[in-house]
N, C-alpha and C positions, 0 to 999 in steps of 0.2 A: 606466765610467759606468753608472748605473742609469737606466731610463726615468723621465721626468718625468710621465708619465701612467700610470694604471692602466687597462688595456685588455683586452677579452676576447680570449683566445687568445694572450696575450703569450708570447714564447719566451725569456725570460731564462734559464731553466734549461737550455735547449738551445743557446744562442747559440754558446758556444765549440766545441761538437761540430759545429755546422753550419759554422762558419768553418774548422775543421780539415779537414772533408771537402772544402770548396772550396779549401783551401790558400791562405787569405787571409793576406796578409802586407803589409809596407810596400810601397807602390806599386801594390798590386792595386786594380782598379776593381770595386766591387760594385754591381750593379744590383738594387734591391729595390722592386718595383712594388706591394706590399701593405704599406706602411710600418707602419701601426698605431702602437704605442708605440715602435717602433724599437729593441728590445733587440739584435737582430742588427746593425743599422746602427751603434749605439753601440759595440758590442764590436769591430766592424771598424775604426772610427775610432781606438779605443784601440790597434789594431795598426798604425796608420799608413796604412790604406787610404783610398781616395777613394770616397765613397758618392754614387751617383745614385739618388735615391729618389722615389717617387711614390705617389699613392693617389687614389681617386675620391671619397673622403669630403671634401667641400669644407671643412666645419668643422675636420676634422683637419689638412688641408693648411694652412689659414689659421693654425691654432695653431702648427704647426711653423714656418711662414714668419715669423710674428710673433716667435718665439723667436730664429730665425736673424738676422732683420733688426734687432730692437730688444732684444736680450738684456738690457742693463742697465735699460732702461725697463720691461721686463716684470717684472724682479725688484723694482723700486720699486713697481709697481702691485700686486704680490702682497703686499708689506709693508703697503700701505694696506688691503688686504682682511683681512689677518690680525688687525687690531686691532678689527674689527667685532664687535659682539654680535649673533650671527646668530639670526634668528627665521624662521618660515616666510614671513612677508611680505617680509623683507629678502632671503631666498634667492630668492623668486619675482621680485623686482625685478632681481637680478643675472642670473638666468636669462633673463629677458625681454630685458635689454640685450645679453647674449651672442647671443641668437637673432636680433637685428637683423643680425648678421654683418658689421659694419664692420671693415675690416682696420686694426687699431690695436694698440699694445702692450697696451692694456686688454683687448682681445678675447682675446689669448693668455693673459693673466693670469686672466681670468674662466674660461676653459676649464680651466686647471690647478686653480683654486680650487674650481670646481663639481665637478670630478672627485673631490675629497676631501670636499666638503660634502654631496654627494648620497647617496641611499640605497645602501649596499652597494658604493660605488665603480663603479656601472654607467656605461657609455658608450652611451647609447641615444637614437635620434632617431625622431620620428614620420614619417608619410608626407609631411609638408610640409617635412621636413628640420630640424625644431626639436628641440632637446634637451628632453626631457620627463620626466626622472627627478625624483622628489620629494625633498624635503629629508631628510637623514639624522638630524635632531634634535640635532646637535651645536651648542652655542652659540658655541664657539670652534673655529676651524679653522686649522691651520698646515700649511704645506708643508714637507716634510722637507728637511733640509740637503743630503741626497744629490741631491734633485731640483734644488735651487738650484745645486749644483755642476755638474750636467749642463747647465743653462741657460748657465752661464758658459763651460763647455767648448764647447758648440755655437756660441756666439758667436765664440769664438776659431777654431774649425775653419772656420766660414763665412768669416771674414776671411782665413784661409789658403787658401781655395779648395778645401777638402777635402770639402764636402758641399753638395748642392743638392737641394731638395725642390720638386716641381711637381705640379700637378693633371693627371693623365693616366691613361689606361687601361693595364692590364698589357700588352696587345698592342702599344701604342705604345712602351712602355718597352723591351720586348724587341727590337722592330724597330730602335729608335734606339740600342741599346747599342753602345758603341765596340768595335772589334776587341780581343779578348783579355779583355774583361770577363767576370766570372762573375755568375751570377744566383741569387738566393734568392727562392723563391715560397712564399707563405703565403696562398693564396686563401681566401675565405669557405667555411666548411664547409656544403655543401649536399649531402645524401646522395642517392644514385641512387634509393633507395626510401625514401619518407617514412614516418616513424612519427608518427601523429597525436598521440601522447602526448608527443613530444619535438620540437616544431617547430624547424626550422633557421633559422639567421641568414641573412636574404636582403636586408638593408637596405643593402648595400654600394652606394655611389653614389646614394643616394636623391636624387631631384630632378634627376639628370643623365643617368642611363642606366637601362635596364631592370634589374631585379634580376639579380645574378650567378646563373648556373645551373650545374648539374653538367656539362652539355655544354660550357659555357665552360671549365671546368677541363680536361676532356678535350682540347679544342681547343688550349688554351694549352700543355699539356705536349707536344703534337705539334709546335707551332710552335717551342718551344725545341729540341726534337730536330732538326727540319728545318734550323734556322739554325746548329746546331752549338755552342750555348752550354754551357759547363760549368755545371751547375745542381744545386741541392738544392731539393726540394719537401717541405714539411711539410703533413700533411693527416690527417683522421680515417681510420681503417683501413676504408674503404669497400671491400667485396669486388669491386665492379665496377671501381673505379679500380685496385685492386691487380692485378687480372687484366690490365687494359689496359697498365699500366706494365710488368709482367713480360713480357708478350707483345711489347712494343716495345723491350726491351733495357735498361730501367731496373733499377738495383739497389735493392731495397726492404728496409728494416729495420722491424720492428715494435717498439713501445715503449709503456710506460704513462706518461702525463703527468698530473701533478696540476693540477687547475683552480685558478685564483686568484680567479675571479669566478663567482658563482652567484646566481640569483634567490633561492634558499634558502641562507642563510648556512651551514647544516649540510650542504649538498649538494655540497661540493667534493670529490668522489671522483675517483680516477684515471680518465683516459679513454684508450682504446686508440687510438693514433695511429701514423703511419708517417713515416719519413724516407726519401725516394727520391732517388737521385742518378743523374745522367746525365753520361757522358763525364768521370768523375772518375778520375784516374790515381793 
């Protein structure tokens, strides 16, 4: 299944590799506390695993919960949106309704539609937690059949008790993980040393928690190690983090990953990242 959202830092290209490293198979319980678009979670569900996922982005969690709880109604609401003749004014009305944040099938449909109607497929929120990406100038917007198939699949998986998505911190998710669960971590990329020309994403959990920090990432990997969870971490190749992981017994692999979203449509160049694993046999 392919993600129904286009999301910064998505791991669709690495999902199978991550799951192989974690030895995810039928019956495995995967804990994923930075869910995002859920490429790894969806691939795990395809393998017959159970997924316990969370995120601190409330609009994101509401979107996932809407799909899981109201799948057929979300698809019907998307169909109603697809027939619209989109203008900037119509787009702004839809965006404003979405930002009210009411938990309804329409809210999830708005999120999925706006993700395709907005400029460059960005998923961005201001300091008040409102989606603020401008219109992408398309008069007709359709949602891919692959995304609709995923919504149908998630509805079925939820009915089967194979997936649950909640609003919670990564630390809570790791602490509450059941015995034998494996963990995949994809925290926001906040470098140890800031480059003013390339500002980092820090809006994780806007309106609910302080911005995620590099120290939070260091603390989280130590918590995973201390509680003995089998884990894979994906992150930018920050030298301070790499040194910390290596010194504390993590196995670190370096790789180049192609970006799928950029402020500049021509700026999608490979990024140097790492996959680090703990207690993987």
